Rosetta silent file (secondary structure, phi, psi, omega in degrees, C-alpha in Angstrom):
SEQUENCE: MNTAQLDRFDRFFDGHYQAMVAEIADSDPSGALRRTRAGFASAYRFWGKVEDDGDPVEWVRRVIAEDRHSPTRNAVPGPVDEPRTPASVDSNAERHRVVALARRQRVAAGVVLGAGALVAIGAELFVAHR
SCORE:     score description
SCORE:     0.000 S_00000001
   1 L     0.000  132.195 -179.976  100.584  117.975   98.508 S_00000001
   2 L   -84.675  174.329 -175.107  104.058  119.489   98.435 S_00000001
   3 H   -61.290  -40.990 -179.740  105.088  122.667   96.592 S_00000001
   4 H   -64.507  -41.422  177.825  106.483  120.842   93.552 S_00000001
   5 H   -64.790  -41.309  177.425  103.252  118.854   93.161 S_00000001
   6 H   -60.580  -41.971  178.136  101.202  122.056   93.502 S_00000001
   7 H   -62.273  -42.380  179.643  103.310  123.687   90.795 S_00000001
   8 H   -67.535  -39.058  176.321  102.782  120.718   88.468 S_00000001
   9 H   -63.850  -43.779  179.469   99.030  120.739   89.134 S_00000001
  10 H   -59.314  -42.278  177.575   98.916  124.493   88.465 S_00000001
  11 H   -63.949  -42.153  177.296  100.721  124.007   85.132 S_00000001
  12 H   -61.229  -47.533 -179.983   98.329  121.192   84.248 S_00000001
  13 H   -58.401  -50.696 -178.309   95.333  123.349   85.217 S_00000001
  14 H   -61.252  -34.812 -176.732   96.611  126.354   83.237 S_00000001
  15 H   -80.986  -19.232 -170.883   97.339  124.201   80.205 S_00000001
  16 H  -130.499  -18.226 -171.500   94.068  122.271   80.041 S_00000001
  17 H   -62.432  -53.364 -177.462   91.182  123.801   82.017 S_00000001
  18 H   -58.454  -44.115 -179.415   89.896  126.323   79.465 S_00000001
  19 H   -64.863  -37.303  179.992   90.142  123.810   76.611 S_00000001
  20 H   -68.570  -41.089  176.786   88.330  121.160   78.644 S_00000001
  21 H   -59.776  -45.523 -179.670   85.479  123.545   79.514 S_00000001
  22 H   -63.743  -41.159  179.799   85.138  124.426   75.820 S_00000001
  23 H   -62.948  -46.307 -178.741   85.251  120.752   74.793 S_00000001
  24 H   -69.834  -34.597 -179.610   82.566  119.730   77.291 S_00000001
  25 H   -63.380  -26.637  177.795   80.442  122.797   76.442 S_00000001
  26 H   -60.289  -39.016 -177.184   80.130  121.537   72.860 S_00000001
  27 H  -104.575  -16.748 -175.676   78.093  118.545   74.024 S_00000001
  28 L  -147.163   70.706 -174.840   76.800  119.757   77.401 S_00000001
  29 L   -59.218  -36.418 -175.879   76.528  123.564   77.594 S_00000001
  30 L   -78.252  -22.213 -177.640   74.502  123.653   80.806 S_00000001
  31 L  -115.561    5.744 -173.950   76.735  121.290   82.792 S_00000001
  32 H   -59.096  -48.100 -176.151   80.155  121.956   81.289 S_00000001
  33 H   -67.410  -45.183  179.884   81.522  124.110   84.069 S_00000001
  34 H   -61.272  -46.231 -178.060   80.217  121.923   86.914 S_00000001
  35 H   -67.255  -39.460  178.602   81.478  118.739   85.311 S_00000001
  36 H   -66.749  -40.947  175.600   84.865  120.218   84.434 S_00000001
  37 H   -58.715  -45.108 -179.399   85.249  121.521   87.984 S_00000001
  38 H   -61.365  -41.866  179.701   84.415  118.060   89.337 S_00000001
  39 H   -64.170  -44.295 -179.859   86.982  116.432   87.048 S_00000001
  40 H   -73.052  -31.874  176.113   89.756  118.834   87.999 S_00000001
  41 H   -64.560  -40.034  177.024   88.812  118.670   91.701 S_00000001
  42 H   -63.661  -43.154  178.104   89.195  114.891   91.530 S_00000001
  43 H   -61.547  -39.711  178.431   92.575  115.289   89.833 S_00000001
  44 H   -64.020  -46.881 -178.352   93.631  117.714   92.577 S_00000001
  45 H   -59.653  -39.475 -174.786   92.501  115.379   95.374 S_00000001
  46 L  -112.144   32.338 -171.241   94.368  112.412   93.922 S_00000001
  47 H   -55.148  -39.274  178.626   97.200  114.299   92.216 S_00000001
  48 H   -58.390  -46.177  178.015   99.915  111.870   93.346 S_00000001
  49 H   -68.876  -40.997 -179.480   98.058  108.950   91.755 S_00000001
  50 H   -60.710  -44.135  178.298   97.051  111.022   88.738 S_00000001
  51 H   -63.685  -41.739  179.849  100.680  111.943   88.084 S_00000001
  52 H   -63.656  -36.024  177.726  101.771  108.324   88.513 S_00000001
  53 H   -66.113  -26.324  173.054   99.154  107.191   85.986 S_00000001
  54 L    88.680   -5.063 -179.421  100.795  109.581   83.544 S_00000001
  55 L  -139.277   79.194 -178.373   97.698  111.009   81.842 S_00000001
  56 H   -60.586  -33.510  179.659   95.917  113.656   83.938 S_00000001
  57 H   -63.240  -42.535  179.351   93.732  114.731   80.996 S_00000001
  58 H   -65.577  -36.656  176.306   92.371  111.201   80.649 S_00000001
  59 H   -57.882  -50.353 -179.309   91.696  111.108   84.416 S_00000001
  60 H   -61.196  -42.362  178.892   89.608  114.283   84.148 S_00000001
  61 H   -61.847  -39.001  178.517   87.776  112.916   81.103 S_00000001
  62 H   -64.147  -43.836  179.594   86.924  109.698   82.982 S_00000001
  63 H   -62.385  -42.727  179.095   85.515  111.645   85.935 S_00000001
  64 H   -63.930  -42.917  179.576   83.442  113.798   83.563 S_00000001
  65 H   -63.710  -42.546  178.019   82.180  110.708   81.707 S_00000001
  66 H   -63.413  -38.996  179.206   81.218  109.015   84.985 S_00000001
  67 H   -65.431  -39.442  178.886   79.445  112.183   86.072 S_00000001
  68 H   -62.850  -34.276 -175.576   77.505  112.309   82.796 S_00000001
  69 L   -91.853   -0.235 -179.887   76.280  108.744   83.281 S_00000001
  70 L   -85.323  117.385 -178.991   75.319  109.202   86.928 S_00000001
  71 H   -62.872  -32.177 -179.464   71.525  109.510   87.234 S_00000001
  72 H   -74.095  -35.914  179.796   71.785  111.383   90.535 S_00000001
  73 H   -73.300  -29.548 -179.761   74.298  113.909   89.191 S_00000001
  74 H   -68.878  -20.642  179.821   72.227  114.549   86.067 S_00000001
  75 L   -80.843  -14.154 -177.744   69.393  115.803   88.276 S_00000001
  76 L   -85.758  124.769  178.821   71.642  118.513   89.752 S_00000001
  77 L   -70.708  161.848  177.661   71.463  121.829   87.867 S_00000001
  78 L   -65.329  166.095 -179.150   74.599  123.692   86.855 S_00000001
  79 L   -64.873  156.131 -179.691   76.052  126.326   89.185 S_00000001
  80 L   -61.815  -31.436 -176.476   74.397  129.706   89.393 S_00000001
  81 L   -91.016   21.229  178.355   77.542  131.335   88.054 S_00000001
  82 L   -59.169  121.044 -178.752   77.612  129.234   84.877 S_00000001
  83 L   -74.160  160.409  178.598   78.940  131.569   82.160 S_00000001
  84 L   -72.478  -32.431  178.870   77.203  131.966   78.831 S_00000001
  85 L  -134.675  147.960  178.844   80.372  131.075   76.957 S_00000001
  86 H   -59.712  -26.699 -179.060   83.489  129.124   77.977 S_00000001
  87 H   -65.435  -20.450 -177.703   85.608  132.132   76.985 S_00000001
  88 H   -87.636    8.519 -179.869   84.167  134.088   79.917 S_00000001
  89 L   -80.322  126.738  177.498   85.657  131.711   82.513 S_00000001
  90 L   -87.802  113.598 -174.020   88.220  133.373   84.802 S_00000001
  91 H   -59.936  -42.604 -178.654   91.034  130.839   85.293 S_00000001
  92 H   -65.422  -43.122  178.429   92.239  132.146   88.664 S_00000001
  93 H   -65.208  -39.651  179.192   88.738  132.179   90.137 S_00000001
  94 H   -64.768  -39.977  178.182   88.104  128.725   88.697 S_00000001
  95 H   -59.520  -43.455  178.995   91.331  127.360   90.222 S_00000001
  96 H   -64.404  -39.584  178.264   90.172  128.575   93.652 S_00000001
  97 H   -65.622  -40.888  179.983   86.745  126.991   93.123 S_00000001
  98 H   -64.401  -46.202  179.952   88.298  123.687   92.046 S_00000001
  99 H   -64.421  -41.590  177.852   90.632  123.573   95.053 S_00000001
 100 H   -63.122  -41.732  177.801   87.778  124.496   97.414 S_00000001
 101 H   -62.440  -43.836  178.938   85.588  121.778   95.884 S_00000001
 102 H   -61.000  -40.839  179.914   88.377  119.209   96.276 S_00000001
 103 H   -67.892  -40.005  176.751   88.815  120.156   99.925 S_00000001
 104 H   -63.488  -40.541  179.080   85.047  119.934  100.578 S_00000001
 105 H   -63.220  -41.082  179.989   84.982  116.516   98.930 S_00000001
 106 H   -64.027  -43.372  179.090   87.888  115.355  101.100 S_00000001
 107 H   -65.050  -44.880 -179.800   86.147  116.557  104.280 S_00000001
 108 H   -61.188  -41.370  178.661   82.845  114.982  103.236 S_00000001
 109 H   -63.106  -40.208  178.053   84.568  111.667  102.536 S_00000001
 110 H   -64.731  -40.506  178.908   86.194  111.797  105.975 S_00000001
 111 H   -64.401  -44.155  179.974   82.887  112.537  107.672 S_00000001
 112 H   -63.105  -44.887  178.795   81.175  109.651  105.875 S_00000001
 113 H   -63.753  -42.119  178.794   83.979  107.242  106.771 S_00000001
 114 H   -63.452  -42.664  179.177   83.996  108.460  110.371 S_00000001
 115 H   -64.577  -40.924  177.814   80.229  108.094  110.677 S_00000001
 116 H   -62.268  -40.454  178.890   80.407  104.601  109.209 S_00000001
 117 H   -65.324  -40.920  178.562   83.102  103.651  111.702 S_00000001
 118 H   -64.314  -39.999  177.406   81.028  104.973  114.602 S_00000001
 119 H   -63.655  -43.170  179.779   77.999  102.997  113.457 S_00000001
 120 H   -63.372  -42.813  178.842   80.103   99.840  113.170 S_00000001
 121 H   -64.590  -43.388  178.116   81.573  100.339  116.647 S_00000001
 122 H   -60.938  -41.561  178.999   78.118  101.035  118.063 S_00000001
 123 H   -65.174  -40.752  178.294   76.731   97.865  116.492 S_00000001
 124 H   -64.047  -41.787  178.830   79.602   95.796  117.883 S_00000001
 125 H   -65.843  -39.743  178.561   79.078   97.235  121.362 S_00000001
 126 H   -61.760  -45.966 -179.355   75.339   96.600  121.140 S_00000001
 127 H   -67.852  -39.012 -178.258   75.876   92.986  120.114 S_00000001
 128 H   -66.476  -27.755 -176.916   78.605   92.461  122.718 S_00000001
 129 L   -97.348   10.476  179.946   76.338   93.641  125.534 S_00000001
 130 L   -89.305    0.000    0.000   73.336   91.499  124.637 S_00000001
């Protein structure tokens, strides 16, 4: 991501993060922060596409909605640092957490793809040598 894209993401984050946490907390107080972080981390990871789609808020809402309907994600408790109220969320600390989460997700996706490729290559070599 270039500097201009980072600036636009930062403006988007500053303009919408607190309100989104508060909105999600109305219906899901225990998972609001985790789900909002996941939505903004996804927007960060795919910011070029998100900007092209033209509605970053809707992107984040879709990710949050998908997370709510995921049976495996619903079993995961909220983070230990979940605040009691959305007003107690520190935006700068949250931005760092969101960016770190996006980077971990990117690395994990790369590891999974790499492992899948190695398995496929191994299977082809096994079959070729039979």
